[in-house]
C-alpha positions as CSV (number, residue, x, y, z in Angstrom):
1,X,38.7,22.3,-6.1
2,X,37.0,21.1,-3.7
3,X,35.9,24.6,-2.6
4,X,35.8,26.4,-5.7
5,X,32.8,23.9,-6.5
6,X,31.0,24.4,-3.8
7,X,31.5,28.3,-4.2
8,X,30.0,26.9,-7.4
9,X,27.1,25.8,-6.5
10,X,26.3,29.3,-4.0
11,X,26.2,31.2,-6.4
12,X,24.0,29.1,-9.8
13,X,21.5,28.6,-6.2
14,X,21.7,32.5,-4.6
15,X,21.2,33.6,-8.5
16,X,19.1,31.4,-9.5
17,X,15.5,32.8,-8.1
18,X,15.9,36.3,-8.5
19,X,16.0,35.4,-12.9
20,X,13.6,32.6,-13.1
21,X,10.0,34.1,-13.6
22,X,7.3,31.3,-12.2
23,X,5.4,30.8,-13.8
24,X,0.9,29.1,-12.7
25,X,0.3,26.0,-13.4
26,X,-3.1,26.2,-16.2
27,X,-6.3,23.5,-15.6
28,X,-5.1,22.2,-19.3
29,X,-1.5,20.9,-18.0
30,X,-1.6,17.8,-17.0
31,X,-4.3,14.7,-17.9
32,X,-6.9,14.8,-15.6
33,X,-5.3,11.0,-14.3
34,X,-2.4,12.5,-13.1
35,X,-3.7,14.8,-10.4
36,X,-6.2,12.0,-9.5
37,X,-3.1,9.0,-9.6
38,X,-0.6,12.0,-7.9
39,X,-3.4,12.8,-5.1
40,X,-3.1,8.6,-3.8
41,X,0.1,8.9,-4.7
42,X,0.3,11.5,-1.6
43,X,-2.6,10.4,0.7
44,X,-1.5,6.6,0.6
45,X,2.1,7.5,1.5
46,X,1.0,10.2,3.3
47,X,-1.4,7.8,5.7
48,X,1.3,5.4,5.6
49,X,3.4,6.4,8.9
50,X,-0.1,6.5,11.1
51,X,-1.1,3.3,9.7
52,X,2.4,2.0,10.5
53,X,2.2,3.6,14.0
54,X,-1.0,1.7,14.2
55,X,-0.4,-1.5,13.3
56,X,2.9,-2.2,15.3
57,X,1.5,-1.0,18.4
58,X,-2.5,-3.2,17.5
59,X,0.4,-6.0,17.2
60,X,2.6,-5.7,19.6
61,X,-1.4,-5.2,22.4
62,X,-2.0,-8.0,20.5
63,X,1.3,-9.8,21.0
64,X,0.8,-8.6,24.7
65,X,-2.7,-10.3,25.3
66,X,-1.2,-13.5,24.3
67,X,-1.9,-14.3,20.2
68,X,0.7,-15.9,19.0
69,X,3.2,-14.5,16.6
70,X,3.6,-14.4,12.8
71,X,6.7,-15.4,12.0
72,X,9.2,-17.0,14.3
73,X,12.0,-14.8,12.8
74,X,11.5,-11.1,13.5
75,X,12.4,-9.3,10.7
76,X,9.9,-11.8,8.4
77,X,7.5,-10.7,11.4
78,X,8.6,-6.9,10.3
79,X,8.4,-7.7,7.4
80,X,4.9,-9.2,7.5
81,X,3.9,-5.5,9.8
82,X,4.9,-3.2,7.5
83,X,3.8,-4.8,4.6
84,X,-0.3,-4.8,6.6
85,X,0.5,-0.7,7.5
86,X,1.0,-0.3,3.3
87,X,-2.1,-2.0,2.1
88,X,-3.9,0.3,4.9
89,X,-2.7,3.0,3.9
90,X,-3.6,1.9,0.1
91,X,-6.7,1.9,1.6
92,X,-7.4,4.8,2.6
93,X,-5.8,6.0,-1.1
94,X,-9.0,3.5,-2.8
95,X,-11.2,4.8,-0.2
96,X,-10.4,8.3,-0.9
97,X,-11.0,8.2,-4.7
98,X,-14.0,5.6,-4.5
99,X,-15.3,9.2,-2.0
100,X,-14.4,11.3,-4.4
101,X,-15.2,9.9,-7.5
102,X,-19.1,9.4,-5.9
103,X,-19.4,13.4,-4.6
104,X,-18.4,14.5,-9.2
C-alpha cells in the first residue's frame, strides 16, 4: 500500500509542473499593506539568526568579563537571550519600514 501511495505521489509531482501554467502576479493583486508586512516578516526572520548569534556571543563575553547572570536557571537564561535577539530582529524590521516610508 505504501508503495502505491509513493508511486502516485511521484507521478503527481512529476506531471504537475508539465501541466501547470505559470501566471505572474499583477501589480494590483495584493494590497500594499500585505506586501509591506511580508517584507517585514522576511526581514525579521532573516535577521533572527544573526541577532541570536550576536546576542549570545555578547552575553558570553559579558559573563567572561565578570558580569552576573540574568537568571540562575539555565533555561530562563537561554530564553532571555532568545527574547533579546527576537527584539533586536524586530527593531531591524521596524527600522527598515521607517526608512522605506521616509524614502517614499
